[in-house]
N, C-alpha and C positions, 0 to 999 in steps of 0.2 A: 842896470842889470836886466830889467824887464825888456828894454829895447834891444839889448844884445841877444837875449833869448828869442825875441820875436824875429829878429833878423836871421838868426841861425835856423829857426824853424822854416822861415820863408825860403831860405837858400836850400834847405833839405828838401822842401816840397817842390819848389819850382825849378831847381837846377839839378841837384843830385838825384832826386827820385826818378825823373824822367829817363836819365841816363841808366840808372840801375834797373829800371823796368825793362829795358832792352835785354839785359842779362837774364832777368827772370822769365822772359818770354822764350828764351832758348829751349828747345824741346828736351835737350839733355838735362838741363837744370830743372825744368818742370817735372820731368820723369822722376828725378831724385826727390823732389818735394812731395809729389803725389804718392810715391811709394811709402813714405813714412806716414802720410796722412791716412792712407788706406788701412794700415795696420794699427791705427790708433786704438781701436777697441781692445786689441790684444795687449798693447802697452798699458792701457788703463787698468785692465783686469790684472795684469802682472804687478802693477804698482799697488793696487789694492791689497793683493796677497802679501807684498813686501811690508806694507803698512801693518796688516794684521799680524804678520810674523814678528815685527818689532814690538807691537803692543803686548804680545804674549810673553815677552821677556819680563814684563812686570808680573810678579807672582799673583796678584789679585785678578789679572786678566787672562790667565792661562786657559780659562774655560772657553774662550772664543774659538770657534771651529777654524781649522787651518789645514791646508794641504800643499806641500811642495810641488805636487804634480801639476796643479793649476798654473803655478808660476813657471815651472820648467817647460810646459807645453804651450805657453802663450808668449810671454816675453823671452823665454828661453829658446824660442825658435826664430827669433828676429832675423838672424843672419840668413836663414833659409828663405824666409818670406821676401826679404829685400832683394836677394840675388835673383829671384824669379821675376819680381815686379819691375825692376829697372829696365831690362831689355824688352820685357813685354810692353811697357808703357812707351819706351822710345820708339819701337816699331809702329805702335798705334798712332803716335803723333807724327810719324813720318809717312803715314798713309798705307801701311802694310798690315791692316787689321787681321786678315786671315792667317798671316804668318807669325803674328805676335806671340801666340801660345808656344810655338816651336822655339822662338828665341828664349822665352822664359825657361822652358824645360832644358834647353841646351846649356844655359848658364847654371841651372840647378845640377845637372849631371856633372859639369866641370867642377863645380864647387865641392860636390861630394867626393870626387876623385882627389881634389886638393886637400881634403880633410884626412887623406891617407888612412883609409879604413883597414882594419885587420880582418882578413878573410880566412875563415876556417870551414870545416865540413858542415857546420851548422849555420853558416852564413856570415854576415858582417857582425862582428862582436864589439868593436871599439873604433873610435875615430880620434886621430891626433889633433884635428882641427876643432873648431867650435861652431856650433849651430846658433849660438846666442849672440847678444849684442857685441861681445868681445871679438867676434869674427866679422864685424861689419866692414872693416877696412878691406878685407879680402872680398867680401860680398860686392862692394861697390866696384872694385877693380874688375872682377870677373863679369859682373853684369854689364858694365860699360864696354868691356873688350868684346864680349859675345855679340852685343848689338853692333859694334863697329865692324866686326868681321862679317856678320850676316848681311848688313845693308848693301854693300857693293854687289854682292851676288844677286840680291833681290832687284836691284835697279837694272842690272844687265842680265836679264833672264836667258838661260840656256835653252829652256823649253818654253815656248809662248803658249799662254792659255787663251788661244784664239778660237776655241770651240771645237777644234779637231781632237784635242786631248782634253779630257775632263780637268777642271781647275785643280781638284785635290791631287791628281796625279802629277800635274805640272809643278805644284808646290813641293811634292816629294823630291823631284829631281832638282829643282832650283835651290832647295835647302840642304840637300844631302852633303854637298861638298863643304859648305861653311860649318855645318853641324859637326862633320867629321873633323874638320880643322880645329875647332875649339876643343873637342873631346880629346883628340890626339895630343894637342898642345898641353893640356892639363895632365895627361898620362905621362908624357915625356918629362914634364916638370917634376913629377913625384917619383916615377919608377926609373927613368933613365938618369936624370940628374940628381935624384934623391933630395930634392929641395922641399922642406916643410915651409910653405909660403907664409903660414901664420907666424911661425917662429922667426922666419927671415925678416918679415916686416917689423916684428917686435924688436929684433936685434938692431935694425936700422935706427930705431928711435933711442936705443940704449945709450949711445955715446952722448946724446944731447942731455941725458939725465944723470951722468956720472959725477957732475959737479957737486951733487949731494946737498950739504947743509949751508952752502954759501947763498948769498942773495940771488946770484945768477941761477944756482941750482934750484932754489925754492921757487923762483919766478918761472923757470922753464918747466918744472914738474907741474905747476898749476896751469901755465899757459898752454902747454901741449894738450892737456885734457880739454881746455876751453876751445882751442883751435879745432880739435877733432870733433867735439860736440857741435861746433858751428857748421861743420860740413856733414852732419848727420851720423858721425861715427861715435858710438858710445865711449865715454871717457875711460871706461874700464878696459879698453883695448890695450892700455899701457900698464895695467895693474901689475903684471909680472915684474916690471921694471921699478915702478914707484913705491909699491907696498913695502919691499925690503928696506928701502931708504927710510920710509916713515917709521917702520918697526924698530930699526936700529937707532933712529933718532930718539924715540921716546925711551927706549931702554937705556941709552946713554944718559939721558936726563935723570932717570930713576936712580941709576948707579952713582951719578955725580952728587945728587942730593943725599943719598945714603952715606956717602963718604964725607959729608960735611961741606960739599961744594955747591955750586949753583948750576941750574939748568941753562944750557946754551943752545941746544939743538931746536931749531924753529920748524924745520921741514918734517912735520909729523902729522899723523891722522888727526890727533887732538886739535891742532891748530887749524887745519884745513876744513875738516868735516864737522868737528864738534865746537869749534870756536867762532871764527869770523869770516870764513870764505865759502860758506855753504848756506847762505841766507836764502831760503826757498829752493836751494839746490846750487850746484856749481855755477859760477858766473853771477851769483847773487841775483837771481831772477825774480825774487818776490815782488820788487817794484812793478815789474811788467804784469804780474798777476793782479795786483791792486789796480793798475791802470785799466786792465781788461774788465775788471768787475764794475767799474764806473764808466766804461766807454759808452759813447753814443751809438757805436756800431753794434747791431744786433748779433752778428756772428762773433765778434770779439767778446762781447758780454757773455754769450753762451759758452765760449771756450773758457773764459775766466771762471765761470761757475763750475765747469767740469774739472778744472785743474787746481782749484783753490785748496781743497783739502790735502791732496798729495803735497802741494807746495808748502803748506803749513808745517808738514812733517819732513821738509827738505828733500822731497822726491820730485825732480823736475823734468823727467823724461816726457811726461804729458805736455809740459810747457814748451820744451824744446821742439817737439814734433807736432804739437797741436796749434800753437799760435800761427805759424811756426817761427822759430828762431833759425833752425837749420835750413840752409840754402835760401834764406830770406835776407838779402843784403841790408835792408833798412833796419833789421834787428841784429843781424850778424855783426855789424860794425860796432855798435855800442857794447855788445856781448864780448867781443874780442878786446875792445878798449878797457872794459872793466876787468878783463883777464890779466891786465898789466897793472892798472891803477890799484885795485883792491889788494892784491898780494904785496904790492910795494908799501902801501899804508900799514898793513899788518906787520910786515917784516921789520920795518924800521921802528914801529911803535914798540914791538917786543924787544928788539935788539938794543934800543936805547933805554929800556927799563921803564917805559911809560905804563907797562902792564906786565904782570908776571908771565913768564914762559911756562906752559904746562909741564909739570914734572911728575905726573902720575898717570897710570893707564886709565883712560876715560873715553870709552867709545860708545856714547849714548846719542848718536846723531839722529835717532828716531824721535827724540823729544821735540816738541814744537820749537821752531826757530827762535832764538833769543834767550831761551831758558838756560842753555848750556854756557853762555858767555861768562857767567859768573862761576859755575861749578867747575869748568875745565881749568880755570886759572886760580880759583880761590881768591879772587880779587874783584872788588866792585868796579875797578877801572876797566875790567873786561866788558862790562855792560856799556860803558861810555864808548869804548872802542867799537863795539858792535853798532851802536847808534851812528857813529861817525862813518863807518863803512856803508851802512844802509843809506845814509843821507847822500854820500858822494855818488854811490852807484845809481841812486834814484835820479840825481841831477844829470848824470851821463845818459841815462836811458830816455829821459823825458822828451827832448827835442826830436829824437829819432822816432819815439812812439807817436808823437803828434803827427808827424809826417806819414807814418804808416796808417794811423787811424783815419786821417783824411783820405788816403788812397782807398781804404776799405769802404768808407762812407760813399765815395764817388762811385765805386763799383756796385754797391748795394742800390744806389739811386738809379744807375743804368739798368740794373736787373729789374727793378720795380717798374720802370717805364716800358720795358719790353713785355711785361705781363698783360 
């Protein structure tokens, strides 16, 4: 077993890692990663507010100061931040530093248009789209598209900044057409075609999730969230589709037990978030946090310390964007693999009767991970199932983590030698 693990780590480090590093060096991928890393302070502050809000649900802790405003205007503006940063960073990496702010503001303008604001005499009063993490899918598309449209115009300048015309004026003319193109395209999408891009993308995902309570439906509901998270899109982007499935499932279980029957619906919030698939957060990322805390890499250890408390309470946005997992192939791969293995273990364990299926409303995911495994199922076997899921996901993460840690240690060594 040890030799097999060693061989796998060697293969990951010496064969797969170099190939994947070429992908991570792509300026578009780098821009995506850096955008989320830049806004980490806002994510951490929003996560702390979420943690405090959850703790206040306990009557003895209602005295703790809390404000929705802090969360709403940090984590709640994630979509706006990312849509600006992606094209801004892409242009900087492509060598167009002076035009990078224009790219960011262009994407921001288009994003706000796509949010379909209601305009009255007093100004903008409402937006159909989302500024928060649920709008990240649109943010990424708009940010990437804006950069892609601006770049050809900047490479083939209509007005040369050769000293005859001041550079800032040349920039005006060279960016006017692509800026207009992006803004007009967004305007046509909403006003001429009447498309709500946020709803359109959510509806595209809906057919995937209509299978509901079957194994395939359960797996897809979980896997789609994991897949989106792996690419930096908050899992709650599909909340409008999956939450009704979860709510109907637990209600069906409650009704069945009340009528003298048995609970059969597995695809519920209780199973996913309160039972066995939210260990440290979606994707069961607690093992990665533990690895980071004991890592030889200074950076990874610092990140581990920063994300440990949120992870203990099953808040893993800091882990997703801080390590990072998002857009990091070495951690994305096991994250996605666990997005299949973990729900498969849980589904068939519950379906075969190895553990009770939750049959009561129990949404206490804010409690430290592991505690809920018993209470959600009223079954000590729930704790055993939690241990099994934790052990399996840890084994999946381990070889990939060792390859990533080695990569980080080599980078830190290079940086120390250049000082």
